[in-house]
C-alpha positions as YAML, in Angstrom:
chain: A
units: angstrom
residues:
- id: 1
  name: MET
  ca: [286.07, -1.89, 123.98]
- id: 2
  name: ASN
  ca: [286.39, -0.88, 127.61]
- id: 3
  name: ALA
  ca: [289.36, -1.57, 129.86]
- id: 4
  name: GLU
  ca: [287.76, -4.43, 131.75]
- id: 5
  name: SER
  ca: [286.78, -6.33, 128.60]
- id: 6
  name: GLN
  ca: [290.36, -6.06, 127.33]
- id: 7
  name: THR
  ca: [291.84, -7.81, 130.35]
- id: 8
  name: LEU
  ca: [293.02, -11.34, 129.74]
- id: 9
  name: GLY
  ca: [291.81, -12.95, 132.90]
- id: 10
  name: LYS
  ca: [289.61, -12.30, 135.80]
- id: 11
  name: LEU
  ca: [290.42, -12.27, 139.44]
- id: 12
  name: THR
  ca: [288.95, -15.20, 141.27]
- id: 13
  name: HIS
  ca: [287.85, -15.18, 144.85]
- id: 14
  name: LYS
  ca: [290.30, -16.54, 147.36]
- id: 15
  name: GLN
  ca: [290.86, -20.14, 146.41]
- id: 16
  name: GLU
  ca: [291.18, -22.91, 148.94]
- id: 17
  name: SER
  ca: [294.68, -24.31, 149.17]
- id: 18
  name: PRO
  ca: [294.77, -27.82, 147.71]
- id: 19
  name: GLY
  ca: [295.62, -29.36, 151.08]
- id: 20
  name: PHE
  ca: [299.17, -28.99, 152.22]
- id: 21
  name: SER
  ca: [298.56, -30.39, 155.69]
- id: 22
  name: TRP
  ca: [301.16, -33.12, 155.10]
- id: 23
  name: ILE
  ca: [303.87, -30.44, 154.83]
- id: 24
  name: THR
  ca: [305.04, -29.13, 158.18]
- id: 25
  name: PRO
  ca: [304.97, -25.33, 158.50]
- id: 26
  name: SER
  ca: [308.77, -25.15, 158.72]
- id: 27
  name: ASP
  ca: [309.14, -27.16, 155.48]
- id: 28
  name: ARG
  ca: [306.59, -25.16, 153.45]
- id: 29
  name: PRO
  ca: [308.96, -22.46, 152.11]
- id: 30
  name: ARG
  ca: [311.14, -25.16, 150.51]
- id: 31
  name: ALA
  ca: [308.44, -27.68, 149.62]
- id: 32
  name: LEU
  ca: [305.80, -25.50, 148.01]
- id: 33
  name: THR
  ca: [306.38, -24.16, 144.53]
- id: 34
  name: VAL
  ca: [305.22, -20.86, 143.12]
- id: 35
  name: ARG
  ca: [302.83, -22.79, 140.86]
- id: 36
  name: ALA
  ca: [301.10, -24.26, 143.92]
- id: 37
  name: ILE
  ca: [300.44, -20.90, 145.60]
- id: 38
  name: MET
  ca: [300.22, -18.31, 142.78]
- id: 39
  name: THR
  ca: [297.02, -16.67, 141.58]
- id: 40
  name: PRO
  ca: [296.48, -18.14, 138.09]
- id: 41
  name: ASP
  ca: [293.82, -15.73, 136.85]
- id: 42
  name: VAL
  ca: [295.59, -12.42, 136.35]
- id: 43
  name: ILE
  ca: [294.07, -9.02, 135.68]
- id: 44
  name: THR
  ca: [296.24, -7.32, 133.06]
- id: 45
  name: ALA
  ca: [296.54, -3.98, 131.29]
- id: 46
  name: ARG
  ca: [297.62, -2.85, 127.84]
- id: 47
  name: PRO
  ca: [300.30, -0.18, 127.23]
- id: 48
  name: THR
  ca: [297.81, 1.94, 125.27]
- id: 49
  name: TRP
  ca: [295.27, 2.23, 128.07]
- id: 50
  name: SER
  ca: [294.92, 5.56, 129.80]
- id: 51
  name: LEU
  ca: [296.16, 5.76, 133.36]
- id: 52
  name: LEU
  ca: [292.56, 6.42, 134.36]
- id: 53
  name: GLU
  ca: [291.40, 3.14, 132.77]
- id: 54
  name: ALA
  ca: [294.14, 1.24, 134.58]
- id: 55
  name: ALA
  ca: [293.34, 2.93, 137.90]
- id: 56
  name: ARG
  ca: [289.64, 2.08, 137.51]
- id: 57
  name: VAL
  ca: [290.45, -1.57, 136.81]
- id: 58
  name: MET
  ca: [292.74, -1.71, 139.86]
- id: 59
  name: ARG
  ca: [290.02, -0.26, 142.06]
- id: 60
  name: SER
  ca: [287.19, -2.41, 140.71]
- id: 61
  name: LYS
  ca: [289.23, -5.62, 140.96]
- id: 62
  name: HIS
  ca: [290.84, -4.72, 144.31]
- id: 63
  name: VAL
  ca: [294.43, -5.04, 143.09]
- id: 64
  name: SER
  ca: [297.27, -2.57, 143.48]
- id: 65
  name: GLY
  ca: [299.21, -3.49, 140.36]
- id: 66
  name: LEU
  ca: [298.81, -4.91, 136.88]
- id: 67
  name: PRO
  ca: [301.13, -6.79, 134.54]
- id: 68
  name: VAL
  ca: [301.16, -5.00, 131.18]
- id: 69
  name: LEU
  ca: [300.89, -7.15, 128.05]
- id: 70
  name: ASP
  ca: [301.39, -6.12, 124.43]
- id: 71
  name: GLU
  ca: [299.08, -7.16, 121.60]
- id: 72
  name: GLN
  ca: [300.91, -10.50, 121.31]
- id: 73
  name: ASP
  ca: [300.35, -11.06, 125.06]
- id: 74
  name: HIS
  ca: [304.04, -10.67, 125.92]
- id: 75
  name: LEU
  ca: [304.85, -9.15, 129.29]
- id: 76
  name: VAL
  ca: [306.22, -5.65, 128.62]
- id: 77
  name: GLY
  ca: [305.88, -3.99, 132.01]
- id: 78
  name: MET
  ca: [304.24, -3.67, 135.40]
- id: 79
  name: LEU
  ca: [302.04, -0.81, 136.56]
- id: 80
  name: SER
  ca: [301.28, -0.16, 140.22]
- id: 81
  name: GLU
  ca: [299.31, 2.50, 142.03]
- id: 82
  name: TRP
  ca: [302.67, 3.98, 143.09]
- id: 83
  name: ASP
  ca: [303.72, 4.22, 139.42]
- id: 84
  name: ILE
  ca: [300.56, 6.22, 138.68]
- id: 85
  name: ILE
  ca: [301.23, 8.50, 141.66]
- id: 86
  name: ALA
  ca: [304.84, 9.00, 140.53]
- id: 87
  name: ASP
  ca: [303.58, 9.95, 137.05]
- id: 88
  name: LEU
  ca: [301.16, 12.46, 138.58]
- id: 89
  name: ASP
  ca: [304.03, 13.91, 140.60]
- id: 90
  name: ARG
  ca: [306.18, 14.35, 137.48]
- id: 91
  name: ALA
  ca: [303.33, 15.82, 135.43]
- id: 92
  name: VAL
  ca: [301.34, 17.85, 137.94]
- id: 93
  name: GLY
  ca: [303.40, 17.90, 141.12]
- id: 94
  name: VAL
  ca: [300.90, 16.29, 143.49]
- id: 95
  name: GLY
  ca: [302.03, 12.70, 143.55]
- id: 96
  name: THR
  ca: [303.98, 12.87, 146.77]
- id: 97
  name: VAL
  ca: [302.45, 12.84, 150.22]
- id: 98
  name: ARG
  ca: [303.49, 16.46, 150.57]
- id: 99
  name: GLY
  ca: [301.90, 17.27, 147.20]
- id: 100
  name: ILE
  ca: [298.64, 15.58, 148.17]
- id: 101
  name: LEU
  ca: [298.63, 17.41, 151.51]
- id: 102
  name: ASP
  ca: [299.34, 20.69, 149.69]
- id: 103
  name: LEU
  ca: [296.40, 19.95, 147.40]
- id: 104
  name: LEU
  ca: [294.11, 19.38, 150.39]
- id: 105
  name: ILE
  ca: [295.34, 22.55, 152.12]
- id: 106
  name: GLU
  ca: [294.59, 24.53, 148.96]
- id: 107
  name: VAL
  ca: [290.88, 24.05, 149.71]
- id: 108
  name: GLU
  ca: [291.07, 27.24, 151.73]
- id: 109
  name: GLY
  ca: [292.54, 29.10, 148.76]
- id: 110
  name: ARG
  ca: [290.05, 27.63, 146.25]
- id: 111
  name: VAL
  ca: [292.84, 26.57, 143.89]
- id: 112
  name: THR
  ca: [291.97, 22.92, 144.41]
- id: 113
  name: ALA
  ca: [289.42, 22.53, 141.62]
- id: 114
  name: ALA
  ca: [291.95, 23.61, 139.00]
- id: 115
  name: ARG
  ca: [294.61, 21.30, 140.44]
- id: 116
  name: LEU
  ca: [292.20, 18.37, 140.60]
- id: 117
  name: ASP
  ca: [291.26, 19.06, 136.99]
- id: 118
  name: GLN
  ca: [294.99, 18.94, 136.06]
- id: 119
  name: CYS
  ca: [295.29, 15.57, 137.78]
- id: 120
  name: LEU
  ca: [292.23, 14.17, 136.01]
- id: 121
  name: ARG
  ca: [293.43, 15.42, 132.62]
- id: 122
  name: ARG
  ca: [296.80, 13.74, 133.21]
- id: 123
  name: LEU
  ca: [295.09, 10.47, 134.15]
- id: 124
  name: GLU
  ca: [292.96, 10.67, 130.99]
- id: 125
  name: LYS
  ca: [295.83, 11.60, 128.65]
- id: 126
  name: GLY
  ca: [298.68, 9.67, 130.24]
- id: 127
  name: ARG
  ca: [299.20, 6.14, 128.97]
- id: 128
  name: VAL
  ca: [300.12, 3.02, 130.89]
- id: 129
  name: SER
  ca: [303.29, 2.92, 128.78]
- id: 130
  name: ASP
  ca: [304.24, 6.35, 130.22]
- id: 131
  name: ALA
  ca: [304.21, 5.16, 133.84]
- id: 132
  name: MET
  ca: [304.88, 1.41, 133.82]
- id: 133
  name: VAL
  ca: [308.12, -0.19, 134.93]
- id: 134
  name: ARG
  ca: [309.70, -1.84, 131.90]
- id: 135
  name: LYS
  ca: [312.34, -3.98, 133.60]
- id: 136
  name: VAL
  ca: [310.12, -6.55, 135.28]
- id: 137
  name: VAL
  ca: [311.37, -9.13, 137.75]
- id: 138
  name: THR
  ca: [309.62, -12.43, 137.06]
- id: 139
  name: VAL
  ca: [309.61, -15.81, 138.76]
- id: 140
  name: ASP
  ca: [309.56, -19.35, 137.39]
- id: 141
  name: PRO
  ca: [306.53, -21.44, 138.41]
- id: 142
  name: GLU
  ca: [308.81, -24.20, 139.74]
- id: 143
  name: ALA
  ca: [310.74, -21.86, 142.06]
- id: 144
  name: SER
  ca: [310.21, -22.57, 145.74]
- id: 145
  name: MET
  ca: [308.03, -20.34, 147.84]
- id: 146
  name: GLY
  ca: [311.09, -19.44, 149.89]
- id: 147
  name: GLU
  ca: [313.02, -18.40, 146.79]
- id: 148
  name: ALA
  ca: [310.08, -16.27, 145.64]
- id: 149
  name: ALA
  ca: [309.80, -14.63, 149.07]
- id: 150
  name: ARG
  ca: [313.50, -13.76, 148.93]
- id: 151
  name: MET
  ca: [312.99, -12.24, 145.46]
- id: 152
  name: LEU
  ca: [310.07, -10.11, 146.65]
- id: 153
  name: HIS
  ca: [312.26, -8.79, 149.45]
- id: 154
  name: ALA
  ca: [315.50, -8.41, 147.45]
- id: 155
  name: PHE
  ca: [313.85, -6.45, 144.65]
- id: 156
  name: SER
  ca: [311.44, -4.55, 146.95]
- id: 157
  name: VAL
  ca: [308.40, -5.48, 144.87]
- id: 158
  name: ASN
  ca: [304.90, -6.44, 145.95]
- id: 159
  name: ARG
  ca: [304.18, -8.88, 143.16]
- id: 160
  name: LEU
  ca: [306.03, -11.18, 140.79]
- id: 161
  name: PRO
  ca: [304.61, -12.17, 137.42]
- id: 162
  name: VAL
  ca: [304.92, -15.92, 136.98]
- id: 163
  name: VAL
  ca: [306.26, -16.64, 133.50]
- id: 164
  name: GLU
  ca: [306.60, -20.01, 131.79]
- id: 165
  name: GLU
  ca: [308.00, -20.37, 128.28]
- id: 166
  name: GLY
  ca: [307.69, -16.62, 127.80]
- id: 167
  name: ARG
  ca: [304.01, -16.52, 128.77]
- id: 168
  name: LEU
  ca: [302.36, -14.99, 131.83]
- id: 169
  name: ILE
  ca: [300.63, -17.81, 133.70]
- id: 170
  name: GLY
  ca: [300.02, -16.24, 137.09]
- id: 171
  name: ILE
  ca: [301.00, -13.69, 139.68]
- id: 172
  name: LEU
  ca: [302.60, -14.19, 143.08]
- id: 173
  name: THR
  ca: [302.07, -11.64, 145.84]
- id: 174
  name: HIS
  ca: [303.03, -11.35, 149.48]
- id: 175
  name: GLN
  ca: [299.47, -12.41, 150.31]
- id: 176
  name: ASN
  ca: [299.88, -15.69, 148.41]
- id: 177
  name: ILE
  ca: [302.86, -16.51, 150.60]
- id: 178
  name: VAL
  ca: [301.09, -15.52, 153.81]
- id: 179
  name: ASP
  ca: [298.09, -17.67, 152.83]
- id: 180
  name: ALA
  ca: [300.33, -20.66, 152.08]
- id: 181
  name: LEU
  ca: [302.07, -20.34, 155.45]
- id: 182
  name: GLY
  ca: [298.79, -20.13, 157.34]
...
């Protein structure tokens, strides 16, 4: 089974907001709930996937992070592109901007192919469980949009899994909030 067929949901195209014209723009952060603006169809990963599988899913679905679910579909972590880069930095030493620039500069010295091979091997052998963040900040679907925006800022995260009764029911990103304000 490939990575994409193991995902629980599929990303939908941008959905039209259900008509919030009756809410004034200044009242929207308090009036709208996370449930009203979240993305309900979530692309997910499994802890056992390779980092390469997860990266391919992120690229093909145009997302920069994935909630990680165990076999019982419980949220056990979050994986972002930055988490994969940090793992590459720990394992191979090219995950930082300086490391990537060093890798590009090595072209002159012809060491690059070996270093790129090291990176690819790490992506193939490394598991999502190796790189994911385990302490995940989540949001309740009935939280206000304003509360969720404050959480995104306070915890310096780009996405919040929306959890209801212990189950992942959606994801809230900065873009969801921007779309709701527009």
